[in-house]
KEGUTI-763447 format. One record per residue: x, y, z of N, C-alpha, C in turn. Coordinates in steps of 0.2 Angstrom, whole numbers, plus 5000, padded with zeros to 4 digits. Example, Ala and Ser with C-alpha at 12.3 -4.5 7.8 and 13.67 -1.06 7.14 Angstrom:
BEGIN
506649725039506249785039506649845039506449895035506849955036506450005039
***
This chain:
BEGIN
492448865159491748835157491248865161490648875158490048905162489548855162489148855168488648815169487948855169487548845164486848885164486348835167485848865171485348825173484648865171484248835168483648865166483048825169482648855172482048815175481348855174480848805173480148835173479848805179479548855183479248835189478548865190478048825190477348855191477148855198476948915201476748915208476048925208475748895213475048905215474948975218474348995218474149065221474649075227475049135226475549145232475749215231476149245236476449305236477149295239477649265235478249245237478749295238478649355235479149405235478849475235478749515240478349575241478749635239478349685237478649755236478549795243478749855242478649895248477949905251477449895246476749895248476449835250476849775250476549715252476349675246476249705240476049665234476549625231476449575227476949535224477349575219477949565218478349605214478149585207478249635202478049625195478549675191478549665184478949695180478649695173478949725168478749725161479249685157478949645153479449605148479049595141479349625136479049615129478449665129478349715133477749755133477149735137477249675141476749655145476949645152476449665157476649655164476749585166477249565170477349495172477449495179477349435182477549425189478249415190478549435195479249435196479449415203480049375203480349365210481049385209481249435214481949465213482549415214483049435211483649385211483949385218483849435222484049435229483649385233483049385232482549335235482749265234482949255227483049185225483749165228484249215228484949195231484849175238484449215242484349195249484049125250483549115245483249045245483748995244484149005239484748955238485148945244485349005247485748995253485448955258484748965259484348925264484348855262484248845256484248775254484848735255485448765255486048735257486048705264485748735269485648715275485048665276484448685274483848645275483948575272484248565266484248505263484948475264485348495269486048465270486548465264486448515260486948515254487648535256487648575261488348605263488248605271488848585274488848595281488848675283488448685288488348755290488948795292489448755294490148785296490448805290490248775284490648795278490248845274489848885277489448935274489549005277489349055274489449125277488849145281488849205284488349235287488349315286487749335284487749415283487449445290487849485293487649515299488049575301487649615305487949675309488149655316488049595318488149575325488749535326489349555323489949525324490249535331490149595333490449605340490149565345489449555345489149515350489249445349489349415343489449345342490149325344490649365343491349355345491349355352491049405355491049415363490749355366490149325363489849265366490349205365490749205360491249145360491749155365491949215366492549235371492249215378491649235379491349215386491249145387490949105382490749035383491348985382491849005378492448955377493048975380493149045382493749065385493649095391493049095394492949125401493049195402492949235397493049305397492449345400492449395404491849425406491549455400490849455400490549485394490649555392490649595397490749665396491449685393491949645396492649655394492649625387492349565385492349535379492149585373491549615375491249665370491749715369492049745374492449805373493149785369493349725370493949705367493849685360493249655358493049635352492949705347492649745351492549815347493149845345493649845350494349875349494649835343494649775343494949735337494649755330493949755330493649775324493749845321493649885326493849955324494549965323494949925326495749935325495949925318495549885314495649875307495249915302494949965305494650015301493850005299493549955302492849945301492449985306491950015304491550055308491050015312490950035319490550005323490050055326489450045326488950095329488650065335488350105339487950085345488250115351488050095357488250115363488150065369488550075374488550025379488649955377488249905377488349835375487949815368487749865365487349855359487749885353488349855351488749875346488649835340488549865334488449835328488949865323489149825318489549855313489149905308489549945305489150005302488649975296488849925293488449895288488449815288488049785285488049715285488649685282489049635285489649605283489449535281489749515276489549445273490249405274490249365280490849335282490749255283491249215282491249145284491049135291490649085293490449075300491049065304491549035301492149015305492549075307492349135304492649195306492549215314492049195316491849205323492349175328492449105327492949075331493649095330493849105324494549125322494649195325494149245325494349305328494349305335493849265338493849255346494549225348494849185344495549155346496049215346496049255341496549305340496449355346495849375348495649425353495949395360495849325361496049305367496749295368497149285362497849275362498149345363497749405361498049465362497549505367497349465372496849495377497049555381497649555383497949615387497849675383498149675377498149735373497449755371497049715369496349735366495849745372495949715378495549725384495749795386496349815386496549875389496249935384496349925378496149975373495349985374495049925374494249925375494049965381494449945387494249985393494350055393494950075390495050145389494550185385494350155380493850185376493150195380493050145384492350145388492450195393493050205396493150245402493150325399493350325393493350395390492750415387492250365387491550375383491650385376492150345373492350345366491850305362491350345359490950315354491150325347491850315346492050325339491750285334491550315329491150285323490550255326490250285331489650255333489150305335488550285337488050335339488150355346488050425348488150445355487550415358487550425365486950395369486350425368486350495365485650525364485450505357485850455353485650435347485850475341486150535342486350575336486950545333486950545327487550515323488150565323488750535323489350585322489350605315489650665313489650685307490250645303490150645296490650605292491350625294491550685294492250705295492550675302492050685307492250665314492350585314491850555311491850485310492450455307492650485302493350465298493950475303493950535307494450545311494450485317493850475319493850425324494050355322493850335316494150275313494850275312495150325310495950325309496250325316495950355321496250355328496150275331495650245330495550175332496050135329496050135322496550095318497250105320497450165322498150175324498350145331497850125335498050095341498350025341498249985336498449925335499149915332499549875334500249865331500149835324500649835319500549815313500349735312500749695317500649625316499949605319499749635324499049615326498549635321498549695318498149715312498149665307498749645305498749595300498449535301498449505307498149445309497349455309497149515311496449525311496149535304496549565300496349585293496349515289496849475290496849405287496249365288495949365294495349325296494749355293494649425293494049455291494049465283494649465280494649465273494649405269494749345273494749275270494049255268493849245262493249225259493249165255493749125256493949065251493549005254493348995260493148935262492348935264491948975261491248985262490948975255490548925254490248905248489848965245489348995249488949045247489249115246489849125250490149185248490549185242490849125240491249125234490749125228490149095229489649095224489349165222489149205228488749265227489249325228489849315231490249375231490049425237490549475238490349525243490749585241490449645244490749705242490749745249491349765251491449805257491749875255491349925256491549995253492150015256492250005263492850035266493449985265493349925263493949885262493849845255493949885249493949855243494349795241494949795245495349735244495049675247494549675251494249615254493649595249493549635244492949615240493049545237492549505235492549445232492049445226492349435220491949435214491549375214490849385213490449325212490549285207490549215208490649165203490049145199489449165202488849155198488449215198487949215193487449275192486749235192486249275196485649245196485149305193484749285189484249335186483649335190483249395189482549395192482149345188481749305192481249265189480649305186480449285180479949325177479449275174478749285175478249245172478249235165478149175162478049165155477349185153476949195157476249215156476149285158475649315155475449385157475249385164475449435168475249445175474449455175474149415180473449425182473449435189473549495191473549515198472849505202472849475207472249465211472349485218471749495222471749515229471349475233471549455239471149415243470849465249470249465250469949505255469849455261470149475267470149435273469849465279469549425283469349455290469549405295469549435301469749395307469249415313469149365316468649375322468949355328468749395333469049395340468649335343469049275345468749215348468449225354468649285358468349285365467849345365467549365360467049415360466449395362465949435365465349405367464949375362464549325363464149295358463649335355463449395358462949435354463249485350463849485349464249535345464349505338464149535333464249515326464849555323465049525317465549565313466249545315466749565311467449545311467849605315468449585318468849625322469449655318469549625312470049645308469949625301470049675296469949655289470449685285470549665279471049695274471149655268471549675264471749635257472449625256472549565253473249545251473349525244473849545241473849525234474149455233474049425227474349365225474249355218474649305215474549285208474749205208474549175202474849105201475149115194475849105194476149115188476649055186476849045180477449005178478049045177478549035181479149075181479649045177480049085173480649065170481249095175481649045177482249065181482849045178483349085179484049075175484549095180485149055180485749065184486349035180486849075180487449055177488049055181488449005181489048995186489648985182490149025183490849015180491248975184491448915181491748865185492548885187492748925182493448955183493549005188493049045188492949105194492849065200492449015201492348985207492948945209493348915205493948885207494448935209494448995206494949045208494749075215494049085216493849105223494049055229494048985227494148935232494948915232495348965230496048945230496248885227495948875221496148815217496048745220495548745225495348685228494848645223495148605219494648565214494148525217494248495223493748445226493248495229493448545232492948595235492548625230492848645224492448675219491948625216492148555215491648505213491048505218491248495224490648495229490248555229490548615228490148675228489648675222489848655216489448655210488848605211489048545214488448495215487948525220488148555225487748585230487348645227487648685223487348745220486748725215486948675211486448645206485848625209485948585214485348555218484948605222485348655225485048715229484648755224484848765218484448805213483748775212483848705211483248665210482748665216483048665222482648655228482348725231482648775229482548845232481848865230481448885236480848915235480748975240480649035238480549085242480049075248480149115253479649095259479149145260479049195256478549255257477849225257477549245263476849225264476649155263477149105264477049035263476549005269476549035275476049015280475349015278475249065273474549075271474449045264474949025260474848995254475148925252475648905256475948845255476048825248476348875244476548855237477148825237477248765239477848725238477848685232477948715226477948685220478648685217478848625216479548615213479548635205480148645203480148655195479848595191479548615186479248565181479748545176480248585175480748575169481348615171481948575169482548605170483048595163483348645161483848635155484448655158484948615158485648635160486148635155486548685154487048685149487748705151488248665149488948675151489248705144489448765145489748795139490548795139490848775134491548775134491848835131491448865127491548935124490948965122491049035121490449075119490149105125489749155123489449195129488849155132488749165138488149135142487449165139486949125139486349155135485749145140485349195142484749195145484249175140483749135141483149115137482549155138482649215142482049245144481649275138482049285132481649315126481249265123481249205125480749155123480049175124479949215129479349235132479149305131479449335126479249405124478549415123478249365119477549355119477249305124476849335129476649285134476349225132476449175136476249105134475549095137475049065133474449045136474248975135473848945139473648875138473248865131473348815128472948805122472748725121472048715121471848655120471948615127472248555125472448505131473148525134473548575131474248595133474148645138474348635144474348675149474948735149474948775153475348835153476148815154476248765158476948735158477148705152476748655149476948625143477048675137476648725137476748775132477348815133477548825139478148865141478748825139478748755140479348715139479448715131478848715127478948715120479248775117479048835120479248895118480048905120480248885126480848885128481348845124481148785122481548735118481648765111481048785108481148815102481548875101481548915106482048975106482748955107482848905111483548875113483848845106483348815102483648785096483848845091483448895091483548945086484248985088484248995095484849035097485548985096485448925097486048875096486248875088485748875084485948875077486248945075485948995078486149065076486949075078487149045084487749055086488249015082488048955079488448915075489148895079489648895075490348875078490648925083490248975085490549025090490548995097490048945098489948925105489948845104490248815109490248745110489948725117489448695117489048675123488748615123488648585129488248525130487648535135487148505133486548515138486148455139485748455144485348405147484648435149484148395149483448415152483148365156482748385161482348345165481648375165481148335166480448365166480048325170479448345173479048315177478448285172478548285165478048265161478348235154477948195151478148175144478048225139478648255137478648305132478448295125478548225124478248205117478648235111479248255112479648295107480348275108480748275102481448265103481848325107482348305110482748355114483048415110483048475112483348525108484048505106484248545101484948535098485448535103485948485103486448475107486348455114485648435116485548415122485248345123485148315129484948245130484448245136483948205135483448205140483648155145483648175152483848135157483248115162483348075166482748055170482648095177483148115180483048145187483648195188483648225194484148275196484748245197484848185200485448145201485848135195485448115190485748105183486048175180485648225181485848295179486448315182486448315189487048335192487748295190487648235189488248195187488448215180487948225176488148245169488548315169488248365173488648425173489348425176489448385181490048375184490548345180490248285176490648245172490948285166490548335164490748375158491248435159491348445166491848495167492548475166492948525163493648515162494048565165494448545170494948595173495648585172496048635171496748625170497048625177497348565179497648565186498348585186498548625191499248655191499648595192
***
């Protein structure tokens, strides 16, 4: 079964997601320029909402980091009393021993690329390192004594060539016995107990068997209205300048817009259950948290200067027992405009529901779905085909979870 979440969210003037020039991101839809918020930005906001709103315990989430060596070494020093320098060397030996690249020199070692790992990995890996302290500390000390920067940058900052790096990886990996490698790999490969990891997945190029297929997909948010890009000219004055000095001491421009965004996410409940090792209770809890987090997620770009804390005005949730998932972005191929007393959001809701009705009728018996809507306004119209209007988010979450059907082994 698939859970689809469709939202309409109107933001006050803001710059929530910037491109490389600092301007709000944009795109083209239906031949018209639109405001855009990237899916990566929205997924990070969802992950942050898990913690900010207490939806998931932080210990049950993952962390995206290059600083695994330092964090495990901190754990070894604070909880196991290991000297910091030796803890860093032993941890580096353990990570390199399973074929993961580590860059850096002295005490500033980082993994070759960002790893997405359950937060519990830090404590579990520290426990294995301390259980095998003599072996790993010896390997780490030997590497340091030999000036071994295998798979790392040398002290002058020059990177090792690819072939040399590959040989260094193989050499480091060969120094651990099979049983210790297996223990470390099991800890690093396990992605079954972190809600955001099982939802959004991970890809590790050097370790394809550690990859986790995402249980959900999140679309770029696009504006239902045509983009009207604007610029704010700002100045700043030195508070301590002499009183007889006029003028500003800094000036510039920053882009912004105010748009009604269509947001879409789809979650495959069976994929989620599989990623969680068939833990039905944890799957239910994760789905509840995900639906609430999608509703509460607001990107943080330039918020100190815009404070665009605008919640969604409309949510349509659909649970599909069969048929393909459907994005409703094409409801807005023609940009929506206010008309008479109907504002942009109200007109966008009408366009979305009318398109949903048409798509549902076109699919006919090929799809079986149940849906519900909530809104911050009286829509004055019957609910779309196969849906029911509910009063609030609590009722929506209960309806979604209640509609799920899982085959228990």
